[in-house]
C-alpha positions, 0 to 999 in steps of 0.5 A: 500500500502507499504511505499511510499518511497519504490521504486517498480521495483528499479534497486537497488533491481535488482542488489542485488546478488542472494544467491541460499541457500535462495531459499525456505528458511523459513524467519521470519521478524518483522516489515516486512510490512513498511519502511526498513522491506518492502524492506527486505520482498521483497528482500527475496521474490526475492530470492525465500524465504518463508517469514512470517512477523509481523506488528502492522499496517495492511499490507494486501495490501502490502502482496497482492502487493508482491503476485501480483508482485512476485507470492510469497505471504508473510504470514502477521500476525498482531502483536504488538511485545511487546505482547510476547505471540503473538510474539512467536505464530506468529514465531511458525505459520510462521514456521509451515506454511513454514516447519520450520525456517531458518532465523530470522530478528529482524527489528521492532523498534521505535525511538521516540525522548525523553529527559532524564529529561522528561522520566518517568518509563512507557515510559522507559519500553515501549521503552525497550519493543519494542527496546530490550526486544522483540528482546531477546524473538524473539531470544528465540522463534526462537532458538529451531526452528533453532536447529530443522533445523540444524542451521540458521541465526539471524540478529538483527537490531541495529543502528549507533545511539549509536556509534555516541552518537546521542542525543535526544533518550537515551533509543533507543541508549541504547537499540541498544547498548544492541542489539549489545552486545546481538548478540555477546553473543548469537553468542557464546551461540548458535554457537555449534548449528550452529546458527549464530547471527549478528547485522546490524547497519544502518545509517539514512535511509530515510523512509517515517516515518523519512521524516514525523517526523524527517527530516529537510533540515538542519539536513539532510544536516548536516548528509550527510556531515558526510557520506563519500558517500554523498547520502541519504540512502534508505531502499533498501540499507540495503537489500544486507547486510541482505541477505548476513548475512542470507545466507551461503555466510557468513557461518563463520561470527558470533558475528559481527556488520555490519555497512551500513551507507554511511561511518559515522562510520569509524573504526580507 
């Protein structure tokens, strides 16, 4: 089954705008079978898009659920995104199955907590491989396919964690700063190909994983107090912004970082 927090039939999903250009668009999502990624997969399916996604854990039941619910089955491929050859092969397979590629969403990440003085080289390499290196090479694999389609959109998931100096995960925050910077640079590099590259930085989204591993009543209350909108963020809250960045509604928006965090990060 999908993420237990994922609210099937959520009125929040029903209120999301429809983007006509996403109908029949070919979309590839990393980590698209759980947490925020599951919401993204369903959001694109509801637009009529053709979705291929990778997930390290078995997401067959989620794909079955989506097929039954929407009559539009996402193409699930098992993949550890640190296996770069496998990741590229999956991107190519999704494009071949769906007639090219129009949108790449780099979503998969791992925010395992760690302290600087306890990190060894193996952990550092592992964390960067998941949280930055895989993003770069997914973009590299996607760009030729997006060029063949005459352009398209890349949405790279970052995080507000580096913007607020979140403690307890320095490699993760560094990687997310890198993702935002990488998106800025790639937007400049591939703009002539009509490829838009934007970052999306969520706040603390209450997936089941976050609740199981990191959330306590105390730290949640403290974080909500920092938000202007003092409600918990849930995966569905991130879908609308992602669809907007993927669609032609944002056709002249590139090299930007969209923040969806309930108002923690407020520009001066």
